C-alpha positions as CSV (number, residue, x, y, z in Angstrom):
1,X,-3.4,12.0,-22.8
2,X,-3.9,11.5,-26.5
3,X,-7.4,11.7,-27.7
4,X,-6.3,9.9,-30.7
5,X,-5.6,6.8,-28.7
6,X,-9.3,6.1,-28.5
7,X,-9.6,5.6,-32.2
8,X,-8.1,3.2,-34.7
9,X,-7.7,5.6,-37.6
10,X,-5.4,5.4,-40.6
11,X,-1.8,6.2,-40.1
12,X,0.5,7.5,-42.9
13,X,4.0,6.7,-44.0
14,X,7.0,8.9,-44.9
15,X,6.1,9.7,-48.5
16,X,2.4,10.5,-48.2
17,X,2.4,11.8,-44.7
18,X,5.5,14.0,-44.7
19,X,7.4,14.3,-48.0
20,X,4.4,15.1,-50.3
21,X,2.8,17.9,-48.2
22,X,6.3,19.4,-47.4
23,X,7.7,19.4,-50.9
24,X,4.5,20.8,-52.4
25,X,4.5,23.7,-49.9
26,X,8.1,24.4,-50.9
27,X,7.3,24.2,-54.7
28,X,4.5,26.7,-54.3
29,X,3.2,30.0,-55.6
30,X,6.5,32.0,-55.0
31,X,8.3,29.6,-57.4
32,X,5.9,30.6,-60.2
33,X,5.5,34.3,-59.3
34,X,9.0,35.4,-58.4
35,X,11.7,33.1,-59.7
36,X,11.9,35.0,-63.1
37,X,12.1,38.3,-61.2
38,X,14.9,37.0,-58.9
39,X,17.0,35.8,-61.8
40,X,16.3,39.0,-63.8
41,X,17.6,41.2,-61.0
42,X,20.3,39.1,-59.3
43,X,21.8,37.2,-62.2
44,X,22.7,33.5,-62.1
45,X,25.6,33.6,-59.6
46,X,23.8,35.6,-56.9
47,X,20.5,33.7,-57.5
48,X,22.4,30.5,-56.7
49,X,23.9,32.2,-53.6
50,X,20.4,33.3,-52.5
51,X,19.0,29.7,-53.0
52,X,21.9,28.2,-51.1
53,X,21.7,30.7,-48.2
54,X,17.9,30.3,-47.9
55,X,18.0,26.5,-48.2
56,X,20.8,26.3,-45.6
57,X,18.6,27.9,-43.0
58,X,15.7,25.6,-43.8
59,X,18.1,22.6,-43.9
60,X,19.6,23.4,-40.5
61,X,16.1,23.8,-39.1
62,X,15.1,20.5,-40.7
63,X,18.2,18.9,-39.0
64,X,17.2,20.4,-35.6
65,X,13.6,19.2,-36.0
66,X,14.9,15.7,-37.0
67,X,17.2,15.5,-34.0
68,X,14.3,16.3,-31.6
69,X,12.0,13.9,-33.4
70,X,14.4,11.0,-33.0
71,X,14.9,11.6,-29.3
72,X,11.3,10.8,-28.2
73,X,8.0,9.7,-29.8
74,X,6.3,12.8,-31.3
75,X,2.6,13.0,-30.5
76,X,-0.1,15.1,-32.1
77,X,0.7,18.8,-32.7
78,X,3.9,18.6,-34.7
79,X,6.1,21.5,-34.2
80,X,4.2,22.7,-31.1
81,X,4.6,19.2,-29.5
82,X,8.4,19.2,-30.2
83,X,8.9,22.7,-28.8
84,X,6.7,22.2,-25.7
85,X,8.3,18.9,-24.8
86,X,11.8,20.4,-25.2
87,X,11.5,24.0,-23.8
88,X,8.4,23.5,-21.7
89,X,4.7,24.1,-21.7
90,X,4.8,27.9,-21.6
91,X,7.4,28.5,-24.4
92,X,5.5,25.8,-26.4
93,X,2.2,27.6,-25.9
94,X,3.8,31.0,-26.8
95,X,4.9,29.5,-30.1
96,X,1.9,27.1,-30.6
97,X,-0.9,29.7,-30.3
98,X,0.4,32.1,-32.9
99,X,1.4,29.2,-35.1
100,X,-2.1,27.9,-35.1
101,X,-3.4,31.3,-36.1
102,X,-0.8,31.6,-38.8
103,X,-1.7,28.2,-40.2
104,X,-5.4,29.1,-40.2
105,X,-4.9,32.5,-41.8
106,X,-2.7,30.8,-44.4
107,X,-5.8,28.9,-45.6
108,X,-7.4,32.3,-46.2
109,X,-4.4,33.7,-48.1
110,X,-4.0,30.5,-50.3
111,X,-7.7,30.5,-51.0
112,X,-7.7,34.1,-52.0
113,X,-4.6,33.6,-54.1
114,X,-6.2,30.6,-55.9
115,X,-9.4,32.6,-56.5
116,X,-7.5,35.6,-57.9
117,X,-5.4,33.4,-60.2
118,X,-8.5,31.8,-61.6
119,X,-10.5,35.0,-62.0
120,X,-7.6,36.5,-64.1
121,X,-8.9,34.3,-66.9
122,X,-12.4,35.9,-66.7
123,X,-13.4,36.7,-70.3
124,X,-14.2,40.3,-71.1
125,X,-17.1,39.1,-73.2
126,X,-18.8,38.0,-70.0
127,X,-19.0,41.6,-68.7
128,X,-17.6,43.2,-65.6
129,X,-16.4,40.8,-62.9
130,X,-18.9,40.9,-60.0
131,X,-17.5,42.6,-56.8
132,X,-18.4,39.5,-54.7
133,X,-16.7,37.0,-57.1
134,X,-13.2,37.1,-55.5
135,X,-14.4,36.6,-51.9
136,X,-17.2,34.3,-52.9
137,X,-14.8,32.0,-54.8
138,X,-12.2,32.1,-51.9
139,X,-14.9,31.1,-49.4
140,X,-15.9,28.2,-51.7
141,X,-12.3,27.0,-51.6
142,X,-12.1,27.3,-47.8
143,X,-15.3,25.4,-47.4
144,X,-14.1,22.7,-49.8
145,X,-10.7,22.1,-48.2
146,X,-12.2,22.2,-44.7
147,X,-14.9,19.7,-45.5
148,X,-12.4,17.4,-47.2
149,X,-9.8,17.5,-44.5
150,X,-12.5,17.3,-41.8
151,X,-13.9,14.1,-43.3
152,X,-10.6,12.3,-44.1
153,X,-7.0,13.2,-43.9
154,X,-6.3,10.2,-46.1
155,X,-8.4,11.7,-48.9
156,X,-6.9,15.1,-48.5
157,X,-3.3,13.8,-48.6
158,X,-4.0,11.4,-51.6
159,X,-5.4,14.4,-53.5
160,X,-1.9,15.9,-53.4
161,X,-0.4,13.1,-55.4
162,X,-1.8,14.3,-58.8
163,X,-0.9,17.8,-57.8
164,X,2.7,16.8,-57.3
165,X,2.7,15.1,-60.7
166,X,1.3,18.3,-62.4
167,X,3.8,20.6,-60.6
168,X,6.6,18.2,-61.7
169,X,5.4,18.3,-65.3
170,X,5.3,22.1,-65.3
171,X,9.0,22.2,-64.3
172,X,9.9,19.7,-67.0
173,X,7.7,21.7,-69.5
174,X,9.6,24.9,-68.5
175,X,13.0,23.3,-69.1
176,X,11.9,21.8,-72.5
177,X,10.3,25.0,-73.6
178,X,13.5,27.0,-72.9
179,X,15.6,24.6,-74.8
180,X,13.3,24.5,-77.8
181,X,12.9,28.3,-78.0
182,X,16.6,29.0,-78.0
183,X,19.3,29.7,-75.5
184,X,22.3,32.0,-75.0
185,X,25.2,32.4,-72.5
186,X,23.9,32.6,-69.0
187,X,23.2,36.1,-67.5
188,X,25.7,36.0,-64.7
189,X,25.8,39.6,-63.4
190,X,23.2,41.3,-61.2
191,X,21.6,44.6,-62.3
192,X,18.8,45.1,-59.8
193,X,16.8,47.0,-62.4
194,X,13.5,46.5,-60.5
195,X,15.0,45.8,-57.1
196,X,16.9,49.0,-56.3
197,X,17.4,47.9,-52.6
198,X,19.8,45.3,-53.8
199,X,20.8,41.7,-52.9
200,X,19.2,41.4,-49.4
201,X,15.9,42.8,-50.7
202,X,15.8,40.1,-53.4
203,X,16.8,37.5,-50.8
204,X,13.9,38.6,-48.5
205,X,11.4,38.4,-51.3
206,X,12.6,34.9,-52.4
207,X,13.0,33.4,-48.9
208,X,9.3,32.5,-48.4
209,X,9.7,30.1,-51.4
210,X,11.8,27.7,-49.3
211,X,9.6,27.8,-46.2
212,X,6.7,25.6,-45.3
213,X,8.7,22.4,-45.2
214,X,7.3,21.7,-41.7
215,X,3.9,20.9,-43.2
216,X,4.7,17.2,-42.9
217,X,5.8,17.6,-39.2
218,X,2.3,18.9,-38.5
219,X,0.9,15.5,-39.3
220,X,3.0,13.9,-36.5
221,X,0.1,12.4,-34.6
222,X,-1.1,10.7,-37.8
223,X,2.2,9.0,-38.8
224,X,3.0,5.3,-38.4
225,X,6.6,6.0,-37.3
226,X,7.2,9.7,-36.6
227,X,10.8,9.1,-35.5
228,X,11.6,7.7,-39.0
229,X,9.2,9.6,-41.2
230,X,9.8,13.2,-39.9
231,X,13.6,13.2,-40.5
232,X,13.5,11.3,-43.8
233,X,10.5,13.1,-45.2
234,X,11.4,16.6,-44.0
235,X,15.0,16.6,-45.0
236,X,14.1,14.8,-48.3
237,X,11.7,17.6,-49.1
238,X,14.2,20.4,-48.2
239,X,16.9,18.8,-50.4
240,X,14.5,18.1,-53.3
241,X,13.4,21.8,-53.2
242,X,16.9,23.0,-53.1
243,X,18.0,20.9,-56.1
244,X,15.0,22.1,-58.1
245,X,15.6,25.7,-57.1
246,X,19.2,25.4,-58.3
247,X,18.2,23.9,-61.6
248,X,15.4,26.4,-62.6
249,X,17.5,29.6,-62.4
250,X,20.2,28.0,-64.7
251,X,17.6,27.6,-67.5
252,X,15.9,31.0,-66.8
253,X,19.3,32.7,-67.1
254,X,20.0,31.1,-70.6
255,X,16.6,31.6,-72.3
256,X,16.6,33.6,-75.5
257,X,12.8,33.8,-75.6
258,X,12.6,36.6,-73.0
259,X,14.8,39.6,-72.5
260,X,16.4,40.5,-69.1
261,X,13.9,43.3,-68.7
262,X,11.0,41.0,-69.3
263,X,12.3,38.5,-66.6
264,X,12.8,41.4,-64.1
265,X,9.3,42.8,-64.7
266,X,7.6,42.6,-61.2
267,X,4.2,42.4,-62.8
268,X,5.1,39.5,-65.1
269,X,4.5,36.8,-62.4
270,X,3.2,33.5,-63.8
271,X,3.3,34.7,-67.4
272,X,7.0,34.1,-67.5
273,X,6.3,30.4,-67.1
274,X,3.3,30.4,-69.5
275,X,5.4,32.1,-72.2
276,X,8.4,29.8,-71.8
277,X,7.0,26.3,-71.0
278,X,5.7,24.0,-73.7
279,X,1.9,23.8,-73.7
280,X,2.2,27.1,-71.8
281,X,-1.0,28.0,-69.9
282,X,-2.4,24.5,-70.4
283,X,0.1,23.0,-68.0
284,X,1.3,26.0,-65.9
285,X,-2.0,27.3,-64.6
286,X,-3.2,23.9,-63.4
287,X,0.2,23.5,-61.7
288,X,-0.1,26.9,-60.0
289,X,-3.7,26.2,-58.9
290,X,-2.6,22.7,-57.7
291,X,0.4,24.1,-55.7
292,X,-1.8,26.7,-54.0
293,X,-4.5,24.2,-53.3
294,X,-2.0,21.8,-51.8
295,X,-0.6,24.5,-49.5
296,X,-4.2,25.2,-48.4
297,X,-4.7,21.5,-47.6
298,X,-1.4,21.5,-45.7
299,X,-2.5,24.4,-43.5
300,X,-6.0,23.1,-42.9
301,X,-4.6,19.7,-41.9
302,X,-1.8,21.1,-39.7
303,X,-3.7,24.0,-38.0
304,X,-6.5,22.0,-36.3
305,X,-4.0,19.4,-35.1
306,X,-2.0,22.2,-33.3
307,X,-5.3,23.3,-31.8
308,X,-6.1,19.7,-30.8
309,X,-2.7,19.5,-29.1
310,X,-3.2,22.8,-27.3
311,X,-6.5,21.5,-26.1
312,X,-5.0,18.2,-24.8
313,X,-2.3,20.2,-22.9
314,X,-4.9,22.5,-21.2
315,X,-4.2,25.6,-23.3
316,X,-7.5,25.5,-25.1
317,X,-11.0,24.1,-24.3
318,X,-11.0,20.3,-24.0
319,X,-13.8,19.9,-26.5
320,X,-11.4,20.9,-29.3
321,X,-9.4,17.7,-28.9
322,X,-12.5,15.6,-29.7
323,X,-12.0,13.3,-32.7
324,X,-14.3,11.9,-35.3
325,X,-14.6,8.1,-36.0
326,X,-12.0,8.5,-38.7
327,X,-9.6,10.1,-36.2
328,X,-9.9,13.7,-37.4
329,X,-10.1,16.7,-35.0
330,X,-13.4,17.6,-36.5
331,X,-14.5,20.4,-34.1
332,X,-11.0,22.0,-34.3
333,X,-11.2,21.8,-38.1
334,X,-14.6,23.4,-38.4
335,X,-13.5,26.3,-36.1
336,X,-10.4,26.8,-38.2
337,X,-12.5,26.9,-41.3
338,X,-14.8,29.5,-39.7
339,X,-11.8,31.7,-38.7
340,X,-10.4,31.4,-42.2
341,X,-13.7,32.6,-43.7
342,X,-14.0,35.5,-41.3
343,X,-10.4,36.6,-42.2
344,X,-11.7,37.1,-45.8
345,X,-13.4,40.2,-44.6
346,X,-10.3,41.7,-42.9
347,X,-9.0,44.9,-44.6
348,X,-5.4,44.9,-45.9
349,X,-4.5,41.2,-46.1
350,X,-1.2,41.9,-47.9
351,X,0.2,43.7,-44.8
352,X,-1.1,40.9,-42.5
353,X,0.6,38.4,-44.7
354,X,4.0,39.8,-43.9
355,X,3.3,39.6,-40.2
356,X,2.1,36.0,-40.6
357,X,5.4,35.1,-42.5
358,X,7.5,36.6,-39.8
359,X,5.5,34.9,-37.0
360,X,5.9,31.7,-38.8
361,X,9.7,32.2,-38.9
362,X,9.7,32.4,-35.1
363,X,8.9,28.7,-35.3
364,X,12.3,28.1,-37.0
365,X,14.0,30.0,-34.3
366,X,12.2,28.0,-31.6
367,X,13.0,24.6,-33.2
368,X,16.7,25.5,-33.5
369,X,16.8,26.9,-30.0
370,X,15.2,23.7,-28.7
371,X,17.8,21.5,-30.3
372,X,20.6,23.8,-29.2
373,X,19.4,23.9,-25.6
374,X,18.9,20.1,-25.4
375,X,22.5,19.7,-26.6
376,X,24.0,22.4,-24.4
377,X,22.6,21.2,-21.1
378,X,23.8,17.7,-21.8
379,X,20.7,16.0,-20.5
380,X,21.2,12.2,-20.2
381,X,17.8,11.7,-21.8
382,X,18.8,13.6,-24.9
383,X,20.2,10.9,-27.1
384,X,18.9,11.6,-30.6
385,X,19.7,9.2,-33.5
386,X,20.6,12.3,-35.5
387,X,23.2,14.4,-33.7
388,X,23.4,18.1,-34.5
389,X,26.1,20.2,-32.8
390,X,24.5,23.0,-30.8
391,X,26.4,25.7,-32.7
392,X,24.8,24.5,-36.0
393,X,21.3,24.8,-34.5
394,X,22.2,28.2,-33.1
395,X,23.4,29.4,-36.5
396,X,20.0,28.3,-37.9
397,X,18.2,30.3,-35.3
398,X,20.3,33.4,-35.9
399,X,19.8,33.0,-39.7
400,X,16.0,32.9,-39.2
401,X,16.1,36.0,-37.0
402,X,18.1,37.9,-39.7
403,X,15.6,36.9,-42.4
404,X,12.7,38.1,-40.2
405,X,14.4,41.5,-39.8
406,X,15.0,41.7,-43.6
407,X,11.4,40.9,-44.4
408,X,9.9,43.5,-42.0
409,X,11.7,44.9,-38.9
410,X,8.4,46.1,-37.3
411,X,6.8,42.7,-37.9
412,X,9.9,41.1,-36.2
413,X,9.4,43.2,-33.1
414,X,5.7,42.5,-33.1
415,X,6.2,38.7,-33.4
416,X,8.6,38.5,-30.4
417,X,6.5,40.9,-28.4
418,X,3.3,38.9,-29.0
419,X,5.0,35.6,-28.1
420,X,6.6,37.2,-25.0
421,X,3.2,38.4,-23.9
422,X,1.6,35.0,-24.4
423,X,4.4,33.3,-22.5
424,X,4.0,35.8,-19.6
425,X,0.3,35.1,-19.4
426,X,0.8,31.3,-19.5
427,X,3.5,31.5,-16.8
428,X,1.1,33.6,-14.6
429,X,-1.4,30.7,-14.8
430,X,0.9,28.3,-13.0
431,X,0.2,25.5,-15.5
432,X,1.2,22.0,-14.6
433,X,2.8,20.0,-17.3
434,X,2.9,16.2,-17.3
435,X,6.3,15.6,-19.0
436,X,10.0,16.3,-18.6
437,X,11.8,19.0,-20.6
438,X,15.1,20.6,-21.0
439,X,13.9,23.5,-18.9
440,X,14.2,21.3,-15.9
441,X,17.8,20.6,-16.8
442,X,18.5,24.3,-17.1
443,X,17.0,25.1,-13.7
444,X,19.1,22.3,-12.1
445,X,22.3,24.2,-13.2
446,X,21.3,27.6,-11.8
447,X,21.2,28.6,-8.1
448,X,18.4,29.8,-5.9
449,X,16.2,31.2,-8.7
450,X,16.4,27.8,-10.5
451,X,15.6,25.9,-7.3
452,X,12.5,28.0,-6.8
453,X,11.4,27.4,-10.4
454,X,12.2,23.7,-10.1
455,X,10.2,23.4,-6.9
456,X,7.0,24.3,-8.8
457,X,7.7,21.6,-11.5
458,X,7.1,17.9,-11.4
459,X,10.5,16.2,-12.2
460,X,9.8,13.6,-14.9
461,X,11.8,10.4,-15.3
462,X,13.2,11.8,-18.5
463,X,15.1,14.4,-16.5
464,X,16.6,11.8,-14.1
465,X,20.2,12.6,-13.1
466,X,22.4,11.1,-10.4
467,X,22.0,13.2,-7.3
468,X,24.5,11.4,-5.1
469,X,25.2,11.3,-1.4
470,X,28.6,9.9,-0.6
471,X,29.6,9.1,3.0
472,X,33.3,9.4,3.6
473,X,35.4,10.1,6.7
474,X,38.5,11.3,4.9
475,X,38.5,12.3,1.3
476,X,42.3,11.9,0.8
477,X,42.3,8.2,1.9
478,X,39.3,7.3,-0.3
479,X,40.0,9.6,-3.2
480,X,39.3,6.9,-5.9
481,X,35.8,6.6,-4.6
482,X,35.3,10.4,-4.6
483,X,36.8,10.6,-8.1
484,X,34.4,8.0,-9.5
485,X,31.3,9.7,-7.9
486,X,32.5,13.1,-9.3
487,X,32.9,11.4,-12.7
488,X,29.2,10.5,-12.7
489,X,28.2,14.0,-11.5
490,X,30.3,16.0,-14.0
491,X,27.9,17.8,-16.3
492,X,25.2,15.3,-15.5
493,X,24.3,15.3,-11.8
494,X,25.2,16.5,-8.3
495,X,27.5,15.0,-5.8
496,X,27.3,15.8,-2.1
497,X,30.0,14.4,0.2
498,X,28.9,13.9,3.8
499,X,31.2,13.5,6.8
500,X,29.5,12.1,9.9
501,X,30.7,13.1,13.4
502,X,29.3,12.3,16.9
503,X,28.2,15.0,19.4
504,X,30.6,13.7,22.0
505,X,33.5,14.7,19.9
506,X,33.5,18.3,21.1
507,X,36.6,19.3,19.1
508,X,35.1,18.3,15.8
509,X,31.7,19.7,16.7
510,X,33.2,23.1,17.4
511,X,35.2,23.0,14.1
512,X,32.4,22.0,11.7
513,X,33.2,24.9,9.3
514,X,36.9,24.1,9.4
515,X,36.1,20.4,8.5
516,X,34.0,21.6,5.6
517,X,36.8,23.9,4.5
518,X,39.3,21.0,4.6
519,X,37.0,18.8,2.6
520,X,36.7,21.5,-0.1
521,X,40.5,22.0,0.0
522,X,41.0,18.3,-0.6
523,X,38.6,18.3,-3.5
524,X,40.3,21.3,-5.0
525,X,43.7,19.7,-4.7
526,X,42.3,16.7,-6.5
527,X,40.7,19.0,-9.2
528,X,37.2,17.7,-8.3
529,X,33.9,19.5,-7.8
530,X,31.3,18.4,-5.2
531,X,29.1,19.8,-2.5
532,X,30.4,19.1,1.0
533,X,28.7,18.9,4.4
534,X,29.3,17.7,8.0
535,X,26.4,16.0,9.8
536,X,26.3,15.4,13.6
537,X,24.7,12.1,14.5
538,X,24.4,9.9,17.6
539,X,25.1,6.7,15.8
540,X,26.8,6.3,12.4
541,X,24.5,3.6,11.0
542,X,21.3,5.3,12.1
543,X,22.8,8.6,11.0
544,X,23.4,7.4,7.4
545,X,19.8,6.4,7.2
546,X,18.5,9.7,8.6
547,X,20.7,11.8,6.4
548,X,19.8,9.7,3.3
549,X,16.1,10.0,4.0
550,X,16.0,13.8,4.4
551,X,18.8,14.9,2.1
552,X,18.1,17.3,-0.8
553,X,16.0,20.4,-1.5
554,X,13.1,21.1,-3.9
555,X,13.5,18.9,-7.0
556,X,17.1,18.0,-6.1
557,X,16.3,15.2,-3.6
558,X,19.1,12.7,-3.3
559,X,18.3,9.6,-5.4
560,X,21.6,7.7,-5.1
561,X,23.7,6.8,-2.1
562,X,27.4,5.8,-2.7
563,X,29.5,3.7,-0.4
564,X,33.2,2.6,-0.6
565,X,33.6,-1.1,0.4
566,X,34.9,-1.2,3.9
567,X,38.4,-2.6,4.7
568,X,37.3,-4.4,7.9
569,X,34.9,-7.4,8.3
570,X,32.8,-5.5,11.0
571,X,32.7,-2.5,8.8
572,X,31.5,-4.6,5.8
573,X,28.7,-6.2,7.7
574,X,27.6,-2.8,9.1
575,X,27.7,-1.3,5.6
576,X,25.5,-4.1,4.1
577,X,23.0,-3.7,7.0
578,X,22.9,0.1,6.3
579,X,22.4,-0.5,2.6
580,X,19.5,-2.9,3.3
581,X,17.8,-0.2,5.4
582,X,18.5,2.7,3.0
583,X,17.2,0.7,0.0
584,X,13.7,0.9,1.5
585,X,13.9,4.7,1.0
586,X,13.9,4.0,-2.7
587,X,17.4,5.3,-3.0
588,X,19.7,3.7,-5.6
589,X,22.9,2.2,-4.1
590,X,26.4,2.2,-5.5
591,X,29.0,0.1,-3.7
592,X,32.5,0.8,-4.9
593,X,35.9,-1.0,-4.6
594,X,39.1,0.0,-6.3
595,X,42.3,-2.1,-6.4
596,X,43.9,0.3,-8.9
597,X,43.2,4.0,-9.5
598,X,41.0,4.9,-12.5
599,X,43.2,4.8,-15.5
600,X,44.1,7.9,-17.5
601,X,44.7,6.0,-20.8
602,X,42.6,7.2,-23.8
603,X,41.0,3.9,-24.8
604,X,39.0,2.7,-21.8
605,X,36.7,-0.3,-21.3
606,X,33.6,-0.7,-19.2
607,X,32.2,-4.2,-18.6
608,X,28.5,-4.6,-17.5
609,X,27.5,-8.0,-16.2
610,X,23.8,-8.2,-16.8
611,X,21.8,-10.6,-14.6
612,X,18.3,-9.9,-15.9
613,X,16.5,-10.9,-12.8
614,X,16.4,-7.5,-11.2
615,X,16.1,-3.9,-12.6
616,X,19.7,-3.1,-12.1
617,X,20.7,-3.5,-15.8
618,X,19.0,-0.3,-16.9
619,X,20.8,1.8,-14.3
620,X,24.2,0.2,-15.0
621,X,23.9,1.0,-18.7
622,X,22.8,4.5,-18.0
623,X,25.7,5.1,-15.6
624,X,28.1,3.8,-18.1
625,X,26.7,6.2,-20.7
626,X,27.0,9.1,-18.2
627,X,30.7,8.2,-17.6
628,X,31.4,8.2,-21.3
629,X,30.2,11.8,-21.6
630,X,33.3,12.9,-19.7
631,X,36.2,14.2,-21.8
632,X,38.6,11.6,-20.4
633,X,36.2,8.7,-21.1
634,X,34.9,9.7,-24.6
635,X,36.7,6.8,-26.3
636,X,35.3,4.2,-23.9
637,X,34.0,0.9,-25.2
638,X,31.0,-0.6,-23.4
639,X,30.6,-4.4,-23.1
640,X,27.5,-6.1,-21.8
641,X,28.2,-9.7,-20.6
642,X,26.0,-12.3,-19.0
643,X,26.2,-16.0,-18.1
644,X,23.5,-18.5,-19.1
645,X,23.1,-22.2,-18.6
646,X,21.8,-23.4,-22.0
647,X,22.2,-22.4,-25.7
648,X,18.5,-21.8,-25.9
649,X,18.6,-19.4,-23.0
650,X,21.6,-17.7,-24.5
651,X,19.8,-17.0,-27.8
652,X,16.7,-15.6,-26.1
653,X,18.5,-13.5,-23.5
654,X,21.0,-12.1,-26.1
655,X,18.1,-11.0,-28.3
656,X,16.4,-9.4,-25.3
657,X,19.5,-7.5,-24.3
658,X,20.3,-6.4,-27.9
659,X,16.8,-5.0,-28.3
660,X,17.1,-3.1,-25.1
661,X,20.5,-1.7,-26.1
662,X,19.1,-0.6,-29.5
663,X,16.2,1.1,-27.9
664,X,18.5,2.9,-25.5
665,X,20.4,4.5,-28.4
666,X,23.7,3.6,-26.6
667,X,26.4,1.8,-28.4
668,X,27.5,-1.4,-26.6
669,X,28.9,-4.8,-27.5
670,X,26.8,-7.8,-26.2
671,X,28.2,-11.2,-25.5
672,X,26.8,-14.2,-23.4
673,X,28.8,-17.1,-22.0
674,X,27.7,-20.6,-21.2
675,X,28.1,-21.8,-17.6
676,X,30.1,-25.0,-18.1
677,X,32.9,-26.1,-15.9
678,X,33.7,-22.7,-14.5
679,X,31.6,-20.9,-11.9
680,X,30.4,-17.3,-12.5
681,X,33.3,-15.7,-10.5
682,X,35.9,-17.5,-12.5
683,X,34.3,-16.4,-15.8
684,X,34.1,-12.9,-14.5
685,X,37.7,-12.9,-13.5
686,X,38.9,-14.1,-16.9
687,X,36.7,-11.9,-19.0
688,X,37.0,-8.6,-17.1
689,X,40.5,-8.7,-15.6
690,X,41.6,-6.0,-18.1
691,X,38.5,-3.9,-17.8
692,X,39.0,-0.4,-16.5
693,X,35.6,-0.5,-14.7
694,X,33.2,-3.3,-14.0
695,X,29.5,-3.0,-13.2
696,X,27.6,-5.7,-11.3
697,X,24.2,-5.9,-9.8
698,X,23.7,-5.9,-6.0
699,X,21.0,-8.2,-4.7
700,X,18.0,-6.4,-3.2
701,X,17.5,-8.9,-0.4
702,X,20.6,-10.1,1.5
703,X,19.9,-13.1,3.8
704,X,23.3,-14.3,4.6
705,X,25.7,-11.4,5.3
706,X,28.8,-13.5,5.9
707,X,28.3,-15.3,2.6
708,X,27.6,-12.0,0.7
709,X,30.8,-10.5,2.2
710,X,32.8,-13.5,1.1
711,X,31.3,-13.3,-2.4
712,X,32.0,-9.6,-2.8
713,X,35.6,-10.0,-1.6
714,X,36.2,-12.8,-4.1
715,X,34.8,-10.7,-6.9
716,X,36.7,-7.6,-6.1
717,X,40.0,-9.5,-5.6
718,X,41.0,-9.8,-9.2
719,X,39.4,-6.7,-10.8
720,X,40.8,-3.2,-11.2
721,X,37.6,-1.3,-10.3
722,X,34.2,-2.7,-9.4
723,X,30.8,-0.9,-8.9
724,X,27.9,-2.9,-7.4
725,X,24.6,-1.3,-8.5
726,X,21.2,-1.6,-6.8
727,X,18.3,0.2,-8.5
728,X,15.7,1.1,-5.9
729,X,13.7,3.8,-7.7
730,X,9.9,3.9,-7.4
731,X,8.0,3.0,-10.5
732,X,7.6,6.6,-11.7
733,X,11.2,7.5,-10.6
734,X,13.2,4.5,-11.9
735,X,16.1,5.8,-14.1
736,X,15.8,4.0,-17.4
737,X,17.7,3.9,-20.7
738,X,14.5,4.0,-22.7
739,X,13.4,7.6,-22.1
């Protein structure tokens, strides 16, 4: 799917690829233009509160983005990729399309701002400033950043290193200048002399200063290790910006070189820095120009990559995903540059800037909602290395919405209206996405409407859940088997209990509804939840096969068939024969036996015996993880055991299992034993006698039924609870720990 895969272009690390563009966007023009005004109006205490509130929203959003980025490999498109892979193609497109336009228009705004700040220095002796100078110089900057980023992202990113140095020096120069020019007690109280609307007005003006930290996320497709670089670089930039923004107001509040009125002057802008910093204009103006230029580079690098990702997902013409030999989305970059130039000739750009800021903030809302939804639906595939409680992400989303309303209520309504319209248009196109998302998990938990939605979607392996079919004649007598299957289904899957009856049993045939009612009553008495049904079949063995083959609806087709180990020899043989037949339907098999009821103690233990020759290990580990999601099993320890013949085999196989466990993001203890004097069953009995639950693989091909029955009986004889697992999923349906 990725066009980038056809090219071996340079990949970037955490510092250059994420941290530098992110922190430079934070330490941008607003810092130079508005920080003095904020301190002059709000005083030190409320300025600190403003910084902490604003940084908290960005930090929470950074946490949410980090959680999503550590759950799956992030491709090209940055924030759009994350949202579309979490919430789905249509919500992703509804955010991604306006986000691309915002990034592109930002190039225009930054270029105009840079041109205006340079032309302020136009000497009067040179005559009147030509009318075309502002637009002409802005166009020059747009062309320059477009050419540079279109040719090489490496060159564009490396050019930001000296800018970062200059910006850092300007901050140091400000601090030194304030100390040299004299200080007094800090101005603590707010007066709002030039901000009559008060605290929240000042907050809304300042907030854009902490935004833009997602600039590094936009480079996701160009990173060596996005799962590592995005969290470290993004959160590092947010924290760095917050620390600097807490230091600067302390010094501005104690300077004796400027009066409070001079600080609060809305027209003072950059001159506050030039008057306070050592070397004044010599260091401040280059820093301002560098900060603005860096933001322009961040936008022209990120925007085309969003357009590239939209193109790759079928939301934009395919030609826009074409890459140059150096791996740059050249055509998308040129088009972005052209749009940025055309925007120069739009009328009131200041008004448009507010709408762009608010539209950009919808990205924060979407990122936080994505992380919250993933957490709330408890998808088995959502196992991020950075865990963020859903309530924290939700607070971040609400905070971003509040800021949008504070900045411009009309722009807020426009932003959500525009994105709702785009989403409606995308839904009406019946687009087909090629990945799993949390939307599928949501549809699975809703009734008919969800099923209809799910029927139009391709269920990806990432959304795999145990949709179980359990054949039981009497729930009360096999309640342990039912309880275990319900344990797997709780919050994670669906359990259907099927009772088979024959047509010649007229009494039961006439009382099918009564039988279903009794089954539901037995489940309720046991405080369990499951679907129940009664199926009429001519022969039990053939009936199990037929029901298993056809069971399910829409995307909720049964993928796992559960059996309780029979108590008679004839029943055991018949059960194994049925399992052999059903396995050809690509249904996973669970064969259960309980000597003791599942324990209610807090600290539980699950043992997995990993053979390695078949594909059962993945499913056993995933099922163990699903069990541990239940409240009564949260303190469960998972052990992975295996038996080998030689030390060399133990070393190799142990490394293989540990790598698999690490990649699965599931905590488990791994231990291998040498087969010496004892046979496998003896070792199993000694090591797992105290385990609350033991998982073992079930061979896919049974040749000698009598011997298999004998082996299973020996294994189950000394263990509390045993589950034999047979993974029969097709290649594109195999439940795996690695998704």
